[in-house]
C-alpha positions in Angstrom: -101.4 -143.6 92.6 -102.9 -140.3 92.9 -100.9 -137.9 94.8 -101.3 -134.2 94.6 -99.1 -131.3 95.4 -99.4 -127.1 95.1 -96.6 -125.2 96.0 -96.9 -121.6 95.9 -99.7 -121.7 93.4 -101.0 -118.3 91.8 -103.5 -117.3 89.8 -104.4 -113.7 87.9 -107.3 -112.8 86.1 -105.7 -109.5 84.4 -105.1 -107.4 87.4 -106.7 -109.4 89.7 -105.2 -112.1 92.0 -107.6 -114.8 92.0 -105.2 -117.6 93.7 -102.9 -115.7 96.3 -100.3 -118.5 97.2 -101.4 -121.5 97.6 -99.3 -124.9 99.4 -101.1 -128.0 99.7 -100.3 -131.7 99.7 -103.2 -134.4 98.9 -102.2 -138.3 99.8 -102.8 -140.8 97.5 -106.7 -142.3 98.1 -107.5 -139.2 100.3 -110.9 -137.7 100.2 -110.0 -133.9 100.4 -112.9 -131.0 100.0 -112.6 -127.7 99.3 -114.8 -125.3 101.3 -115.4 -121.7 101.5 -117.7 -119.1 100.3 -118.4 -118.1 96.7 -115.5 -116.1 95.3 -112.9 -117.4 97.5 -110.8 -119.5 94.9 -112.1 -123.2 95.8 -113.1 -123.9 92.0 -110.6 -122.0 90.7 -108.0 -124.2 92.1 -109.4 -127.3 91.0 -109.5 -126.1 87.3 -105.8 -125.5 87.6 -105.4 -129.0 89.2 -107.6 -130.1 85.8 -105.7 -128.0 83.6 -108.8 -125.9 82.6 -107.0 -122.6 83.6 -102.9 -122.1 83.3 -101.1 -120.9 86.6 -100.0 -117.8 86.7 -97.0 -118.8 89.4 -96.2 -122.1 90.9 -96.4 -125.9 90.4 -98.9 -128.4 90.2 -97.5 -131.8 90.2 -99.7 -135.2 90.3 -97.5 -138.5 91.6 -94.3 -136.2 91.6 -94.9 -135.0 87.6 -94.9 -131.4 87.2 -98.3 -130.9 85.2 -98.5 -127.1 84.6 -97.5 -127.6 80.8 -99.3 -131.1 80.6 -102.5 -131.5 78.3 -105.7 -132.1 80.5 -106.4 -135.4 78.9 -103.0 -136.4 80.0 -102.7 -135.4 83.7 -104.6 -138.4 84.9 -107.7 -136.4 86.4 -111.2 -137.0 85.7 -113.4 -134.2 86.4 -117.1 -134.0 87.2 -119.2 -130.9 86.8 -122.0 -129.4 88.6 -123.9 -129.8 85.4 -124.7 -133.2 83.9 -123.5 -132.3 80.4 -125.0 -135.7 79.1 -125.3 -136.0 75.6 -129.5 -136.4 75.3 -129.6 -138.7 72.0 -127.3 -141.3 73.5 -127.8 -144.0 75.9 -126.3 -144.4 79.6 -124.1 -146.6 78.0 -122.8 -144.7 75.4 -122.4 -141.8 77.6 -120.4 -143.5 79.9 -118.1 -145.3 77.0 -117.9 -141.9 75.0 -114.4 -141.2 76.1 -113.3 -144.7 75.7 -114.5 -144.9 72.0 -112.8 -141.4 71.2 -109.5 -143.1 72.5 -110.0 -146.1 70.2 -111.0 -148.7 73.1 -112.6 -151.5 71.1 -116.2 -152.6 71.8 -116.3 -155.3 73.9 -113.3 -153.7 76.4 -115.2 -150.5 76.2 -118.8 -152.5 77.4 -116.7 -154.5 80.1 -115.5 -151.2 81.6 -119.1 -149.2 81.2 -120.7 -152.3 83.0 -118.0 -152.5 85.6 -118.2 -148.9 86.2 -122.2 -148.8 86.6 -122.0 -151.8 89.1 -119.8 -149.7 91.3 -122.6 -147.1 91.0 -125.6 -149.5 90.9 -127.1 -148.0 87.8 -126.1 -151.0 85.7 -129.9 -151.6 85.1 -130.3 -148.1 83.2 -127.6 -148.6 80.4 -129.7 -148.4 77.7 -131.9 -145.4 79.1 -131.7 -141.9 77.7 -130.8 -139.0 79.7 -134.5 -137.5 79.8 -135.9 -141.0 81.2 -133.5 -140.6 84.3 -134.2 -138.8 87.6 -131.4 -136.1 89.1 -129.9 -138.5 91.1 -129.4 -140.9 88.3 -128.3 -138.3 85.7 -125.5 -137.3 88.1 -124.4 -141.1 88.8 -124.1 -141.1 85.3 -121.7 -138.7 84.7 -119.5 -139.8 87.7 -119.9 -143.0 86.0 -118.4 -141.5 82.8 -115.3 -140.1 84.8 -114.7 -143.7 86.5 -114.1 -145.2 83.0 -111.2 -143.1 82.3 -109.5 -144.9 85.3 -107.7 -141.4 86.3 -105.4 -141.2 89.1 -107.6 -138.3 90.7 -111.2 -137.5 90.7 -111.9 -133.6 90.8 -115.9 -133.0 91.6 -117.3 -129.6 91.2 -120.0 -128.9 93.3 -121.5 -132.1 91.8 -124.7 -132.5 94.0 -125.9 -128.8 94.5 -128.7 -129.5 91.5 -130.0 -132.3 93.2 -133.2 -131.9 96.3 -132.0 -132.3 99.7 -133.1 -135.9 100.1 -131.2 -136.9 96.8 -127.9 -134.6 98.3 -127.9 -137.4 101.5 -128.1 -140.1 99.5 -125.4 -139.0 96.6 -123.2 -137.7 99.6 -123.5 -141.6 101.1 -122.8 -143.2 97.6 -119.5 -141.3 97.1 -118.5 -142.2 100.4 -118.9 -146.0 99.6 -117.6 -145.2 96.5 -114.4 -143.9 97.7 -114.0 -146.7 100.0 -114.5 -149.3 97.6 -112.3 -147.8 94.5 -109.9 -145.8 97.1 -109.0 -143.2 94.4 -108.1 -139.8 95.4 -110.6 -137.3 95.5 -111.1 -133.6 95.2 -114.1 -132.2 96.1 -115.5 -128.7 95.7 -118.6 -127.3 98.0 -119.8 -124.7 99.6 -122.0 -126.6 102.0 -120.0 -126.9 105.1 -122.5 -130.1 105.8 -121.0 -132.0 102.7 -117.4 -131.1 103.7 -118.1 -132.4 107.3 -119.7 -136.0 106.2 -117.3 -136.6 103.3 -113.8 -135.2 103.7 -110.7 -137.1 105.1 -109.7 -133.4 105.5 -111.1 -130.2 104.8 -109.1 -127.3 103.4 -111.2 -123.7 104.1 -110.5 -120.9 101.5 -110.6 -117.5 101.7 -110.0 -114.8 99.2 -107.5 -117.1 97.2 -105.9 -118.7 100.2 -106.3 -121.6 102.2 -107.2 -120.4 105.9 -106.8 -123.9 107.8 -106.4 -127.5 106.4 -107.3 -130.5 108.7 -109.3 -133.4 109.5 -113.1 -132.5 110.3 -113.6 -132.3 113.4 -110.1 -130.8 114.0 -111.4 -127.9 111.9 -114.5 -127.6 113.6 -113.0 -127.6 117.2 -109.9 -126.0 116.8 -110.7 -123.5 114.0 -107.3 -121.6 113.0 -109.2 -118.2 113.4 -112.6 -116.2 113.5 -113.4 -117.1 110.1 -112.9 -120.5 110.2 -114.9 -120.5 113.7 -117.8 -118.8 111.5 -117.7 -120.3 108.5 -117.8 -124.2 109.5 -120.7 -125.4 111.8 -124.7 -124.9 111.5 -125.9 -122.7 113.3 -122.9 -121.0 113.5 -120.6 -120.1 116.0 -121.4 -117.6 119.0 -118.7 -114.9 119.4 -118.7 -112.8 122.3 -116.6 -109.9 122.4 -114.8 -108.6 125.5 -116.7 -105.9 127.1 -115.1 -102.6 127.7 -116.3 -100.3 130.4 -119.7 -99.1 129.3 -120.6 -102.8 128.9 -124.0 -103.6 130.0 -123.5 -105.8 133.7 -125.3 -108.8 131.3 -122.7 -108.7 129.1 -120.3 -108.5 131.8 -121.5 -111.4 133.2 -121.5 -113.3 130.1 -117.9 -112.7 129.8 -117.5 -113.7 133.2 -118.9 -116.8 132.5 -117.4 -117.6 129.3 -113.5 -116.5 130.3 -111.8 -118.9 132.3 -108.2 -117.5 131.8 -108.4 -113.9 132.8 -105.9 -113.8 129.8 -105.2 -110.0 128.8 -104.5 -110.9 124.9 -108.2 -112.2 124.8 -110.4 -110.3 122.7 -113.0 -112.7 121.7 -114.8 -116.3 122.5 -116.3 -118.6 120.4 -118.9 -121.2 121.9 -121.2 -123.6 119.4 -124.8 -123.6 120.1 -124.8 -127.2 121.0 -122.7 -126.1 124.1 -125.1 -123.1 125.7 -127.7 -124.2 127.6 -131.2 -122.2 128.7 -132.1 -122.1 132.7 -135.9 -121.5 132.7 -136.0 -119.5 136.0 -133.1 -117.5 136.1 -131.9 -115.6 139.5 -130.4 -112.1 139.3 -127.1 -113.6 139.3 -127.7 -115.3 136.1 -126.7 -114.1 132.7 -130.3 -113.2 131.3 -131.3 -113.6 127.7 -134.7 -112.9 125.9 -135.6 -115.1 123.2 -136.0 -113.9 119.8 -136.8 -117.0 117.9 -137.6 -120.8 119.0 -137.1 -122.9 115.6 -139.1 -126.3 116.3 -137.4 -129.0 114.2 -138.7 -131.8 115.7 -135.1 -133.3 116.9 -133.4 -130.1 117.7 -134.7 -126.5 118.3 -132.6 -123.8 117.9 -133.4 -120.9 120.0 -132.6 -117.0 119.2 -131.3 -114.7 122.1 -130.9 -111.5 122.7 -128.5 -110.7 126.0 -128.5 -106.7 126.7 -125.6 -105.1 125.2 -124.5 -107.7 123.1 -124.6 -106.9 119.5 -125.0 -110.5 118.2 -127.8 -112.8 118.6 -126.7 -116.1 120.4 -128.2 -119.3 119.3 -128.7 -122.4 121.8 -129.0 -125.6 120.1 -131.1 -127.8 122.1 -131.9 -131.4 121.9 -135.8 -132.6 121.0 -138.9 -130.3 120.8 -139.1 -127.8 123.1 -142.7 -126.1 122.7 -142.8 -124.1 125.9 -140.0 -121.8 124.5 -141.5 -118.3 122.7 -140.5 -115.0 121.6 -140.4 -112.8 124.4 -139.5 -115.5 127.1 -137.2 -114.5 129.7 -134.4 -117.3 130.5 -131.3 -117.8 131.9 -127.6 -119.0 130.0 -125.4 -121.7 131.2 -122.8 -123.9 129.5 -122.5 -127.3 129.3 -118.9 -127.9 128.2 -115.5 -126.6 128.8 -114.6 -125.8 125.2 -114.2 -122.2 124.1 -112.6 -121.3 121.1 -109.9 -118.2 122.2 -109.4 -115.3 119.7 -106.8 -112.8 119.8 -107.2 -109.2 118.9 -106.0 -110.1 115.3 -109.0 -113.2 115.3 -106.3 -116.0 115.7 -106.9 -118.7 117.6 -105.0 -118.5 121.2 -103.2 -121.7 122.2 
C-alpha cells in the first residue's frame, strides 16, 4: 500500500506562507507529478510528505496513518534527491546497501536485495564500480536503487533528472516509467519541466504560489486547463492567448477575435489556442487575418513560427509539421485554424464551460 493524503496542509517560514492550504489524494500505485515554476511550493510539499519539514497546519497521512509527528525513517517513504549524494569511497553495491547495513540486515540478505534492485535498474554489471567510474545516468540509477532496497510504500523524487543532459533525461524518463510499471509502488515526482510531467504522470498537480491550481490526467490538464495560468504553463510552445478587442482595436485584431470566438458570450475575456491548432495561409486575401512572420524556428520534424498580428500585444505561435524553409522573417501570411478546440476564459482568468 502507498496511499498519500494531504488535508489543509500549510507551511510557514517565519511570517511567509509557503504552502497555503493543499488538499490532495494520491492513490496507491499512482505516479503523481508535482509541476510548477520555481518557488511555487512543490518541493516543500514533497519534503513535508518525507518528514524533512514539519507542517504548520494540516495533516499528512500515509495509508491512513497520520504521519505529522512520525520520524522520516518510519514513514515508509524513500526520497531521491536532485544530487546523487553517493559515498565516493564505496562501491555501487555498498552505496545501495548502506541503509540496510545500518538497519542491521545480514550480509547475505543485503546482497540479495541489492542485486534484485540492481537488476530492476539494469545496473547489476556495475555493482563493484566506484561512483567516479559511472556516467551521470548510472549514478542516478544507483541513487534510485538505494531507495528501492528500502522497499518503501512511497517513492519521492525531487527533480532527479535535472543534472543530466537532454539525451540522458529522455532515457531516464523511459527507465522510470518502466520501473514504475514493474514494481507498482506509489511515486510522487517533482519537476519544473512540463515535458517530464506530461510523459511520466498518471496525474499532474499544477502548483502556483503555494496552492494547487489543478489536478488531472496529463491530457485533461493540457486540453482543459482550469485557468490561464495552467494553460500558459503547460505546453511548449506556450498557448496563444488573444484578448477581447475593444472599440479602438485594429481591424486585424477584430478579425482574429471573430475567427476564434464561436459563441459571442459577453463574459468571454480571452481565448487560448494551442500552436498546433494554428495554420498559415501562404497567399492571404483581404478578408483573412493578416500576420507577419517574426521568426521561423526550423527544427527538422517541426517548424515553430512566431507571428505578429497588428494591434495584438503578444506574438502568436504556430507549430507546423515538417520543415518549411520558405518561411522567413518579414513574410506576410494569413491565419486559419484546423480544430474547433478553444480555451475560453472569463475576466478572472478561469475557464468557461
